[in-house]
C-alpha positions in Angstrom: -17.4 47.1 15.6 -19.8 45.4 13.1 -21.3 42.0 13.4 -19.1 40.5 10.7 -15.9 41.6 12.4 -17.2 40.4 15.8 -18.0 37.0 14.3 -14.6 36.7 12.7 -13.0 37.7 16.0 -15.1 35.0 17.7 -13.7 32.5 15.2 -10.1 33.6 15.8 -10.7 33.1 19.6 -12.1 29.6 19.0 -9.1 28.7 16.8 -6.7 30.0 19.4 -8.4 28.0 22.2 -8.4 24.9 20.1 -4.7 25.3 19.2 -3.7 25.9 22.8 -5.8 23.0 24.0 -4.1 20.7 21.4 -0.6 21.8 22.7 -1.6 21.3 26.3 -3.0 17.9 25.6 0.1 16.9 23.5 2.7 17.9 26.1 1.0 17.2 29.4 -2.8 16.7 29.6 -2.7 13.3 28.0 -1.1 11.9 31.2 -4.1 13.0 33.3 -6.7 10.4 34.5 -9.5 10.0 31.9 -12.2 11.4 34.3 -10.2 14.5 35.1 -9.5 15.0 31.4 -13.2 14.7 30.6 -14.1 17.3 33.2 -11.4 19.6 32.0 -12.5 19.3 28.3 -16.1 20.1 29.3 -14.9 23.2 31.2 -12.9 24.2 28.1 -16.0 24.0 25.9 -17.9 26.2 28.3 -14.9 28.6 28.5 -14.9 28.8 24.7 -18.6 29.8 24.7 -17.8 32.5 27.4 -15.0 33.9 25.2 -17.5 34.1 22.2 -19.9 36.1 24.4 -17.1 38.3 25.8 -16.0 39.4 22.3 -19.3 39.2 20.5 -21.3 41.9 18.7 -23.1 44.3 21.1 -26.3 45.6 19.7 -27.1 47.2 23.0 -25.5 46.9 26.4 -27.5 43.8 27.2 -27.9 42.3 23.7 -25.1 40.3 22.3 -24.7 38.2 19.1 -21.9 35.7 18.8 -20.8 32.2 17.9 -21.5 30.7 21.4 -23.3 27.8 19.7 -20.3 26.6 17.8 -18.7 24.8 20.9 -22.0 22.8 21.2 -21.8 21.8 17.5 -18.3 20.5 18.0 -19.3 18.8 21.3 -22.0 16.8 19.4 -19.2 15.1 17.4 -16.5 14.8 20.2 -18.4 13.2 23.1 -20.2 9.9 23.2 -22.7 10.7 26.0 -25.7 13.0 25.1 -25.8 14.3 28.7 -22.5 16.0 28.1 -24.1 18.3 25.5 -26.8 19.3 27.9 -24.2 20.1 30.5 -22.2 22.2 28.1 -25.3 24.0 26.9 -26.4 24.7 30.4 -22.9 25.8 31.3 -22.6 28.3 28.4 -26.0 29.6 29.4 -24.8 30.2 32.9 -21.7 31.9 31.4 -24.1 34.4 29.7 -25.4 35.4 33.1 -21.9 36.4 34.3 -22.3 39.5 32.1 -25.2 40.8 34.1 -28.7 39.7 34.9 -31.2 41.0 32.4 -34.0 39.9 30.1 -31.6 39.4 27.3 -29.3 37.3 29.5 -32.2 35.1 30.5 -33.2 34.7 26.9 -29.6 33.6 26.1 -29.6 31.2 29.0 -32.8 29.6 27.9 -31.6 29.5 24.2 -28.3 27.7 25.1 -30.1 25.2 27.3 -32.5 24.4 24.5 -29.6 24.0 22.1 -27.9 21.7 24.6 -30.9 19.3 24.4 -30.9 19.7 20.6 -27.3 18.8 20.3 -27.9 15.8 22.6 -30.5 14.5 20.2 -28.2 15.2 17.2 -25.4 13.3 19.0 -27.7 10.2 19.2 -28.5 10.6 15.5 -24.8 10.9 14.6 -23.8 7.8 16.4 -26.7 5.6 15.2 -26.8 6.5 11.5 -24.4 5.4 8.7 -24.3 8.6 6.8 -20.9 10.1 5.9 -19.2 12.4 8.4 -19.5 15.3 5.9 -23.3 14.9 5.6 -23.7 14.6 9.4 -21.6 17.8 9.9 -23.5 19.9 7.4 -26.9 18.8 8.9 -25.8 19.5 12.4 -24.4 22.9 11.6 -27.6 23.9 9.7 -30.0 22.6 12.3 -28.2 24.2 15.3 -27.8 27.6 13.6 -31.4 27.7 12.3 -32.8 26.7 15.7 -30.6 29.3 17.4 -31.9 32.0 15.1 -35.5 31.0 15.5 -35.1 30.9 19.3 -33.7 34.4 19.3 -36.6 35.6 17.1 -39.1 34.0 19.5 -37.7 34.7 22.9 -35.2 37.5 22.1 -35.5 41.1 23.3 -34.8 42.6 19.9 -38.0 43.6 18.0 -38.9 40.7 15.9 -39.2 42.6 12.6 -35.9 44.3 13.1 -34.2 41.0 14.0 -35.7 39.1 11.1 -35.0 41.7 8.5 -31.8 43.4 9.6 -29.9 41.0 11.9 -30.8 37.4 11.2 -29.9 37.3 7.5 -26.4 38.5 8.2 -25.9 36.7 11.5 -27.3 33.3 10.3 -25.2 33.4 7.1 -22.0 34.3 8.9 -22.7 31.8 11.7 -23.2 28.9 9.2 -20.1 29.8 7.1 -17.9 30.4 10.1 -19.1 27.2 11.8 -18.3 25.2 8.7 -14.9 26.9 8.5 -14.1 26.1 12.2 -15.3 22.5 11.8 -13.0 22.1 8.8 -10.1 23.5 10.8 -10.7 21.2 13.7 -11.0 18.3 11.2 -7.6 19.2 9.9 -6.3 19.3 13.4 -7.8 15.9 14.1 -6.3 14.4 10.9 -2.9 15.9 11.7 -3.0 14.6 15.3 -4.1 11.1 14.0 -1.3 11.0 11.5 1.2 12.0 14.1 -0.2 9.4 16.4 -0.1 6.8 13.7 3.4 7.9 12.8 4.5 7.6 16.4 3.0 4.1 16.7 4.6 3.1 13.4 8.0 4.4 14.6 7.5 2.6 17.9 6.6 -0.6 16.0 9.6 -0.2 13.7 11.8 0.4 16.7 10.6 -2.8 18.4 11.0 -4.7 15.1 14.5 -3.4 14.7 15.3 -4.4 18.3 13.8 -7.9 17.6 15.7 -8.1 14.3 18.9 -7.1 16.1 18.4 -9.7 18.8 17.6 -12.3 16.1 20.7 -11.3 14.2 22.8 -11.7 17.3 21.2 -15.0 17.9 21.8 -16.2 14.4 25.4 -15.0 14.4 26.0 -16.9 17.7 24.3 -19.9 16.2 26.3 -19.7 13.0 29.4 -19.3 15.0 28.5 -22.4 17.0 27.7 -24.3 13.8 30.9 -23.2 12.2 32.9 -24.3 15.3 31.0 -27.6 15.4 31.7 -28.2 11.7 35.3 -27.3 12.1 35.7 -29.7 15.1 33.9 -32.4 13.1 36.1 -31.9 10.1 39.3 -31.8 12.2 38.1 -35.0 14.0 37.4 -36.8 10.8 40.7 -35.7 9.3 42.6 -36.8 12.4 40.7 -40.1 12.8 41.0 -40.9 9.1 44.8 -40.2 9.2 45.2 -42.4 12.3 43.2 -45.2 10.8 45.3 -45.4 7.7 48.5 -46.5 9.4 47.2 -49.7 11.0 45.0 -50.4 7.9 48.0 -50.2 5.6 49.7 -52.7 7.9 46.7 -55.0 7.6 46.6 -54.7 3.8 50.3 -55.4 3.5 50.1 -58.5 5.8 47.0 -59.7 3.9 48.9 -59.4 0.7 51.9 -61.3 2.1 49.5 -64.1 3.2 47.8 -64.2 -0.1 51.1 -64.4 -2.0 52.9 -66.7 0.4 54.0 -70.0 -1.1 53.7 -71.8 2.3 50.1 -70.9 2.9 47.4 -73.3 1.8 45.0 -72.4 -1.0 42.2 -71.7 1.5 44.4 -69.4 3.6 45.6 -67.6 0.5 42.0 -67.0 -0.6 41.3 -65.6 2.9 44.3 -63.3 2.5 43.0 -62.0 -0.8 39.6 -61.3 0.7 41.2 -59.4 3.6 43.4 -57.5 1.1 40.5 -56.6 -1.1 38.3 -55.5 1.8 41.2 -53.5 3.3 41.7 -51.7 0.0 38.0 -50.8 -0.2 38.1 -49.6 3.4 41.2 -47.6 2.8 39.5 -45.9 -0.2 36.5 -45.0 2.0 38.8 -43.5 4.6 40.7 -41.6 1.9 37.4 -40.2 0.7 36.3 -39.1 4.2 39.7 -37.6 4.7 39.4 -35.6 1.5 35.9 -34.5 2.3 36.9 -33.3 5.8 39.8 -31.4 4.4 37.6 -29.7 1.8 35.0 -28.7 4.5 37.8 -27.5 6.8 39.5 -25.5 4.0 42.7 -27.4 4.5 42.9 -29.2 1.1 45.8 -27.8 -0.8 46.0 -27.5 -4.6 49.4 -27.8 -6.2 50.0 -26.4 -9.7 52.3 -28.6 -11.7 52.8 -29.6 -15.3 50.5 -32.3 -16.5 51.3 -34.2 -19.8 48.0 -34.9 -21.5 49.2 -37.9 -23.5 50.0 -39.7 -20.2 46.4 -39.6 -19.0 45.0 -42.2 -21.4 47.9 -44.5 -20.6 47.4 -44.8 -16.9 43.6 -44.8 -17.2 43.8 -47.7 -19.6 46.1 -49.6 -17.3 43.9 -49.0 -14.3 40.5 -49.8 -15.8 41.2 -52.3 -18.6 41.0 -55.3 -16.2 37.6 -54.4 -14.8 36.3 -53.7 -18.3 37.5 -57.1 -19.4 35.9 -58.8 -16.4 32.5 -57.2 -17.0 32.8 -57.6 -20.8 32.3 -53.9 -21.3 33.9 -51.9 -24.2 36.2 -49.2 -22.9 37.5 -46.5 -25.2 39.5 -43.3 -24.7 39.5 -40.5 -27.2 42.1 -37.7 -27.0 41.4 -34.8 -29.4 44.1 -33.9 -31.9 45.6 -30.4 -31.5 45.5 -30.2 -27.8 48.6 -28.8 -26.1 51.3 -31.2 -24.9 50.9 -30.2 -21.3 48.8 -28.0 -19.0 49.2 -26.5 -15.6 47.0 -28.0 -12.8 47.1 -30.5 -10.0 47.8 -34.0 -11.4 46.8 -35.8 -8.3 43.4 -34.2 -8.1 42.7 -34.6 -11.8 43.5 -38.3 -11.4 41.2 -38.5 -8.4 38.3 -36.9 -10.2 38.7 -39.1 -13.3 39.1 -42.2 -11.1 35.8 -41.4 -9.3 33.9 -40.8 -12.5 35.2 -43.9 -14.2 34.7 -46.1 -11.1 31.1 -45.0 -11.0 30.6 -45.6 -14.7 31.9 -49.2 -14.5 30.1 -49.8 -11.2 26.6 -49.0 -12.7 27.2 -50.4 -16.2 26.5 -54.1 -16.9 26.6 -54.1 -20.7 27.5 -51.7 -23.5 30.4 -49.4 -23.2 32.3 -46.8 -21.1 34.0 -43.9 -22.9 36.4 -41.1 -21.8 36.7 -38.2 -24.3 39.2 -35.5 -23.7 38.9 -32.3 -25.9 38.5 -28.6 -25.8 35.2 -27.5 -24.4 32.8 -25.7 -26.8 32.3 -22.1 -26.0 28.5 -22.3 -25.9 27.1 -22.3 -22.4 30.5 -22.2 -20.8 32.1 -19.5 -18.7 34.6 -17.2 -20.5 38.0 -18.5 -21.2 39.4 -21.7 -22.7 38.4 -25.0 -21.1 39.5 -28.6 -21.3 36.7 -31.1 -20.8 37.0 -34.7 -19.7 33.7 -36.4 -20.6 32.9 -39.8 -19.1 29.9 -41.5 -20.7 28.4 -44.9 -20.1 25.4 -47.1 -21.0 24.6 -47.9 -17.4 21.4 -47.6 -15.3 21.3 -43.8 -15.5 19.7 -41.4 -13.0 16.1 -40.1 -13.0 15.8 -36.4 -13.7 14.2 -35.5 -10.3 17.0 -37.3 -8.4 20.0 -35.8 -10.3 20.4 -32.9 -7.9 21.2 -35.2 -5.0 24.1 -37.2 -6.5 26.6 -34.4 -5.8 25.7 -34.2 -2.1 27.8 -36.0 0.4 26.6 -39.4 1.5 23.8 -39.2 -1.1 22.9 -41.5 -4.0 20.1 -41.3 -6.5 18.3 -44.2 -4.9 18.7 -45.6 -1.4 18.6 -49.1 -2.8 21.7 -48.5 -4.9 24.0 -48.4 -1.9 22.6 -51.7 -0.8 22.9 -53.3 -4.3 26.1 -51.7 -5.5 27.8 -50.6 -2.3 29.6 -47.3 -1.7 29.2 -44.3 0.5 28.1 -41.7 -2.1 31.2 -39.6 -1.4 32.9 -39.9 -4.8 30.8 -37.3 -6.8 30.6 -34.9 -3.8 34.4 -34.9 -3.5 34.9 -34.7 -7.2 32.6 -31.7 -7.4 34.5 -29.9 -4.6 37.8 -30.7 -6.2 36.7 -29.5 -9.6 35.8 -26.1 -8.0 39.1 -25.9 -6.2 40.8 -26.5 -9.6 38.8 -23.6 -11.0 36.4 -25.8 -12.9 33.1 -27.6 -12.5 31.2 -30.8 -13.1 28.1 -31.2 -15.3 25.8 -34.2 -15.5 23.4 -35.5 -18.2 21.5 -38.7 -17.6 18.4 -40.6 -18.6 17.1 -43.4 -16.4 17.9 -46.8 -18.0 20.0 -45.2 -20.9 23.2 -44.2 -19.1 24.9 -41.1 -17.9 27.4 -38.5 -19.0 29.6 -36.6 -16.6 31.7 -33.7 -17.9 34.6 -32.3 -15.9 35.5 -28.8 -17.1 39.0 -27.7 -16.3 40.6 -24.3 -17.2 43.0 -24.7 -20.0 46.3 -23.3 -18.7 48.9 -24.3 -21.3 52.4 -25.0 -19.8 55.1 -22.8 -21.4 58.8 -22.5 -21.0 60.1 -19.3 -19.2 63.7 -18.1 -19.6 64.8 -21.6 -20.9 63.3 -23.4 -17.9 60.6 -26.0 -18.2 58.1 -27.1 -15.6 59.0 -30.3 -13.9 56.9 -33.1 -15.5 54.7 -35.0 -13.0 53.8 -38.6 -13.2 50.1 -39.3 -13.0 49.2 -42.1 -10.6 
């Protein structure tokens, strides 16, 4: 068997040992104590060298050429202590003696011992320099193989001329090439193992994160359930209390009205009765607002579709707000676009409530100028698909700053905290109106400039009332 085939056989044996070692470590050896694992790895390196000697090229019975230096090269990169390379070199040298004591065996022992010290020095150089791993690998392979060949030329038993001319060119070239090949294979093993380890850690991290997310999800669901129950209980409590308060409050209002209108009461008592009546009406309106808000939040507010006659809307609005307009000396106009249908299908009570809230705010915050209600078809631009009827309430009041406009539709919120102290009110009107508009299938829009007034637009789906089989929808009377 030629030297080339023997060296390739050596490489195959080394690859086999490396693969088996990787499997053993993966499925059992990694659980061993670190010191035991270290001793076992050193013995595996020495055993690899023994295998190379066993299946090496035999020039004579006592003369062998092989890749026994390759385990030392690998050890220079694997271990952190230089003494380990000396031990491995000495151990492989002793392994050479197991094939018989001879001059060639002693030369091999001395050579491996020298290479062990050499690799110890290279190990220190590898750890202390900042060159790339590729450069360090090539230098180490070249130095170890060249020194190994020179040692055999100096202390070997083969005639020097025969060795230098016939054996060394082939042996050194093959040893360098195969050492590089084996180093690349081990490097690939190492990268694969590292990737598997990183993948395992990543999977473990993802599993832990998934568990944490699941726990967080369960916690959030429990918290959401608790908040939902608390909100439901709050809404039910407000609805119940508001309903219970209305009965005695109505009695107080009625009694106050009777006192105010009594012929027997003095002027002072009659004035007190009017104050009580007016305050009771305001308190009743607040309770009604809270009741409506609680019903909306609890999902218990019902919408009733009935026929609404559009021509009646300006009539009752004029009756309800002409007095306050006269008292504040504010112009109040109502515009009803020509060509609108006679009646639509919607909830007349909720339409009246929304318009009442919008107009009440307009008059509350307007001291001079005018308040206007315009009823017309909505322009198609910027509006959702379908036909819409828009009720636009505009005024020349105090207006709302742009950065505060988002808060006016929130419950118990007003554009400025001082407004509630100056003008009164709970800030529920616009919040309730916005919710009612959504329940009716529409929405509210706001345009305002501070100091120049505001415009609120209530968009309502235009559902025209039609007769079916000779029957007409029952006409409702707006409040």
